[in-house]
Structure formats: C-alpha cells, structure tokens
N, C-alpha and C positions, 0 to 999 in steps of 0.2 A: 362278150368272149372272150376279149382278153385281158377286165377285168378278172373277172371267173378261172384265168388258168395262172393270173399272178398269185392269186388268194390261194388259189389250190399249192404253188410249188412253195411260199408261205409258210402255209402248211403242212407239208413233208418233210421241208427242212426242222421244222420243228420238232415233226417227230422223231426223227434223227437224229437229231440233237436229245432227247431227252430219252430213247431209245437205249443205251447204255446203261444212265441210271437204271428207268426202269425195269431192264434185265438184271442190277448186280440186286435192285430195292427184290425182285422176285426168288432170284436165287440165296438170298444173304438170308445163312444159317443162325442168325442172331436176331434175336423176337426183341422188336421194343427199344429202345435207347441206348446210347453209348456212352456208360460215363469216364472218361480217361483222367485217371490221379496221377499228377507230378509227384517227384520228389523232392520237391525244393514249398514254404510256404509265402512265395514271393511272387506277387503277377506283375513284377516290375525289372524280372532278372529275364536272361535268355532264355531256361527253361522254358516260363510260363508260355516264350513267343517264339520260340521253335516249336511248343506243341500246337497252341494253335495255329498254327499255318498249314503244317499237316496235319489236324485235327480239322480245319475248314476243309482243305482241298479230297481228304477220307469221305466228309460227309455227304458231298459233292455228288460225291462217282457211286456212292452203294444208296442213297440220295435215305438216311438218317440223324439223326439227333444226335450229334456227341456236344459233351459239354466240358469241358478243362476243367478241373480242381487244383488246385497249391492248394493241397493237403500236407505235405513233407514227405520226408523217406516213411515216417511210420504206418503212418496211420493210412500213405498210400498203402506201403506192404498187406496192414491189415484189413484193407477193405476189399483188395488182390485175392485176398487167400480166402474172400467168403463168396464169393463169385466167379463155380469156374464156368458158365458159358457162353463169355467174351462182351456182357455187357459191362461188364469193368473191365479196364485195360489199364495199365501204366508205365506213363512215358520217365524214364530217368534215361545219364549214361554216365560217367567211368568210374562213378562213385557207388555204386554200390559193387561195383566187385573190390574196387579201393580201399571203406570200408571193411570191409571186413579182414584186406590184408594188413590193416591197419591193427582190428582188436576194437570196432567200435564198436561200442555196447547198440543192441537191433542188429547190425547188420550180417548175416547168414551167411553164406555163399552161394548168389543168385545161380550158379550152374547144376546146385544141387533143387536150391528152392525153390527157383522157378523154368522156367520155359524164357529162353530169351528169343524175337520176336526178332523185326526186320530193322535196321537202322537205317538211318532218312536223311540225318545230314552232320555235321563236322562242323563246329565253334573257332573256327582258326582264331576270335580273339581275344580266349580267353589270357589276361596275362593281371598284372600289379600295377599300381596308381600310387602316388603319392600328390600331398598338398602342392598348388601351387606357391605356397610360400616355405616352404620346406628347403631344407637345409641340406637334402639330398636332390641332384637334377638329372643320376644317373644309375641306373643297380655298380656297374664300379664303385662308385664314393659309395653306397648304401651297403659294401658288401668291406669295402678298406673301410667305414666308420666303427662298426662289429671287427671286425681286425685288431682294428685299437683300439680299444676296449669300451667302446658306444655299444648303448643297451638303445637298439634298433629294435621296433613292438611292429611286426605283421601282424593284418588282423589276414582269421579263415576261418572258416572253415572246415571244423574235423574230421580229418579220415575218408581224403578224400580229393577229387580238383586240386581245393587253396592248397589240402595238407602236403601233394606230394610236390607243386611249385615250390613252397616254404622249406622241403625237405633239401632239395634239392639249389635251394642258397643256401640251409647251415650247411649242406657238405662242401659246398666255394667257396664257405671263409673256411672247412675245417683244411682242403687243401693247401689254402694260401698260406692259410694263421692259425697252425695247427695249437688247440688247447683254449682257443679266443671262440668257437662256432657257438656259444654257450650265451653268448652277450647279443644273438638272435634270439627274440623270444615271441613265442606264435602269442596275440591275445587270441581265443577261441569265442569267436561268435555263432551268429546263426546263418541266415541267409545274405543275398544282398543288400536289403537296406539298415540290417544290423550292422556288416561292417562300414557301410557306404558313415555311417551316424559312427559306429567309432572313431573315421577319421574326422570328421564336421566336428566336432569333443577334445581331439587333441591326443584323445586317449590311442591310437596307432600312428605310425611315422610312415607305414606301409599297408596299401588294405589290396586283395585279390577282390578282381574285376572284373567285366567282359568288358570289351567296344560297342554290343550291343548296351548295354544300361549305363557306362559310362561316360559314353562320348559326351554326352550332353552337357557333362560339370567341364570338358577341357578345354570347353566350351567359352566360361564367363571369365572377367575381368577377376586378375589377381586377387584382388582383394576382397575379392568373395567370398565367403567361412566354406564356401562348398565347391567352388573351385579344383580340379587336379588336372593332374599330367599322368600320361601312360607313362613308364619307367621299362616295363618285358610283355610281350608277348608271347606264351609260353609252345605255339605253333610251329613248324619247321615253318620255314620258309617256302618251299615248295608250297605246302599248304593256304599260306598267304599271300602266296603270288596267282591262286587262283580265284580268286574270291573277284567284288566284279571294281573293277577300278577306277569308281568314284566313290569307294571305300562306306563310310557309313556318317551320316551326319554332314557336312562340315570338316570331315578329318578323308585324306585320299586312301586308296590303297598305298600306293607310291613313302604316305607321311607313315604309316601302318608300321611299314616293313622296318622302318629301323629300328623296334622292339622288336627286331625275330634275331635267333639267334643266328649266330655268324655273320649276319650285317650291321649291328649296331651295337650287339648284347652277346657277350661271351657267357655261360654258367656253366663251366670246367665239372665234367659229370667225373669224372678222369683225366690219368696223363695224355688223351690220348682223344675224347669227346666231349661235346657236352651236350648237356640237356635237352630234349625236347620235348613239349605233349599235345598230340593233337585230342582237346575234348570232344568225344563223339556224344550221340544221340541215338538213342534208340527203344524199344518198346521190351517188358515184359510181364507176360502172361503167366496164370494160371496150370499148374501141371497137371489139371484136371480137364483144364479147355479141350475141347475135341481136335480131331488133325481137323475134321471138314473147316472147321469155324476158325484154323491155324492158314489151314490152305484158301479158304476164303479172303481171309483179310491179305495173305502175300499176291496173290492174281489183282487186287483187287488195288492195293499200294504199287505192284510194276503196273497197270492200267493209267495211273496218276501221276507219276514216274514217266510211263511213256509219251503220254501229253504233252510235258516239256513246260506246263505254265506255274508250275511248282516249285522249278529249280528259278524259276525267274523271281518267284517271289520270296524265297528261301537269299537268292545273292543280294537284293534289294536294302535283305536287314542281315549282310553281310554275316551270311549261313554261305556253305560248302556242301550241296548236294552230296548224299553218296546211301544210298539205296542197297538195300544188302536183302534177298530173301532170310526165312529165319534160319535155316538148314547154315547158311553159310557166315550170318551174322556169328550165330553160337558158336562157329569153328575161329571166329575172330577173334568176337572176343577173349576166347577163354584160352589163345596164344598170347593175346595183348595182357590179360592177367595174370600167365607166368612167368611174363617178360618185365613187367613192372615187379610181381616179388619180386625178380634176382636185384631189382635198381634197387626195390625199403629197404630189401634186407643190405645191402650193400652200405647202403645212403647210414642209415641206423644203426653201423655199425661201430 
C-alpha cells in the first residue's frame, strides 16, 4: 500500500509538472514547429547564443519544437515577411533601427515594417578589442594615436551596434584633436567571425566584439596569433554591475568593469557626458501576425521569466535578463531610436 501511495504521488507530481506545458500546447494558436531567424550569420556570436537560450526556454514552456537559424538580417527579413502565422519569428538587437538610422542598404524603419515583440536580454559585454601584441593597450592610446596622425583601423559591421561605438570613438578624437578624426578608419566586415579574422590577419588594429564571443581569446598567451585584450565595453557601468559576479569564462565581473565608461574608460560624447550603449535583444514579428498570437507569446514568455530559471541561464552566459511585453518594448525601443538618432546626427556633423 505504501509503495502504491508513493507511485501515485510521483505520478501526480509528474502530471503537475507537465500540466503548464500541456495547457500552453492546447492553447497555442501557432500550428506546427517554430523557426526563429536571427539577424546574424554567426553561430559563435552573442545573438545566436542568447537566442538559443530564450528559444529553448520558450520551446519547453509551450511544448513546441523551436529552431534557431543564423541567416543574417536580409534573409531573416525575407523569411519573416513571408510567414504571418507565427511559425517564423525573428530575434535581433538594436541594429534593426540603427541600420535604418545609418541609411544602410536593406534596412527599413522597423517600427513601420514590423511589429516589435518582447525584449528579453541585454548584452553588457558589447565592446572593442585589440591584439595582445598591439602597440595600443587602452582606449586613450588608441584615440591619442589617431589624434597624432596614426591611421587606426577599426573592424565593424556597418550600420549598427559596431558602428555607433566606432562613431563615438571618431567623435572623441574630433573633440580632442579637431581635424584628425579621419585617421580613425572603419574596416567594414560581416559577423563576429569576420571581425576576429581581420584582427588575426593584421588587417585591423581594433575590432568590435563581445565578452561572450571573445573572452576565450583574452586567455591565450601573448605569442598566440589569436590572443586579444579588451579595451572598452560600451554598456553603462550600472548595467555591467547587474551581471553575474563570476563574469564570463575566467574573467570576473570586477575585471570587466575596468573597461566600462566612467571607471577605466572615458569616451567623451560632449563636454559634459561620456558615450554609453546597452545592446538589447528582442523579437520582431510580421505585421500581419494576429493579436491572438502576439498575446500568446507575450504571456508564454512572461511565464518563462516568472519561473526564474531563464534568468540564471542568461546570467551564466553574461547576459542581463530584461523582459518587456510587446507593447512596452515597442515604446521603449521607439524612444531609444529617437534618442540615438539625435546622437548619430550630432556625431556625424
């Protein structure tokens, strides 16, 4: 009798554990599998990593197969535009609106072209790196070199998060050394692997990268061709301060804080303030996707974050949990876009 009672208890517990997923599966207005396309072609960068974390958590919650495809923004936009049912979703970051603000080919105003879905994470590790054998050991040396006539090549992916940091660097040179800002030269590349290769091959002096994708290279000995060092993380110090104290890999949060604005690095935006930028990730939806599907995904992701597990997974990979439902995310990113539009215009004058 005791064994029978124990078995019944176990079965009841299992049924309760499965109930939320089963309930969501029954209520799910999206029929079949879900494909999540991302605005990057790299499977080694932060976009793929954070998208995989949230897709796995969402798939478990709604009991549906979800596949993440690193197709890049152009193919991603095409795929998203073809499927209004919710079977194709897109995950991107601030580059969706920055590419448009910079006038890059293929980028349209995302607030008119798409619906903005939930946000879910910040990467406080977006930054810039140099080779360990570089003559430049910090941002002051890089900016001063450009100001004193040296050509400094910065590998970026044009029209987005990479470029806005580069624009800020260029503006900082102009403020300190008027007329010398063109010595800071953009080397336009593709995704993270392309930027890394540019540094390995000696084609770039500085590259845009991230803690998630590049910390492993900072642990290599100086005589290794792939060895790198961070020189700047663009996120606000208060954002980095929310990260896991263990940091990433073998680099602690306190060690990374030395690359944040106002602590170890100063990139002036004007006479009164420094430039900072938090890189945020969010969903994009087809404009024709039904309000029923939007509401379903909002509620499912809210449940994912209410459970609490995904926050710990994100923090282990040095991301900051940052959930907003669709309507709130739409307002937030529109305001952020308007703010950085002013900054881009002022930095480009």
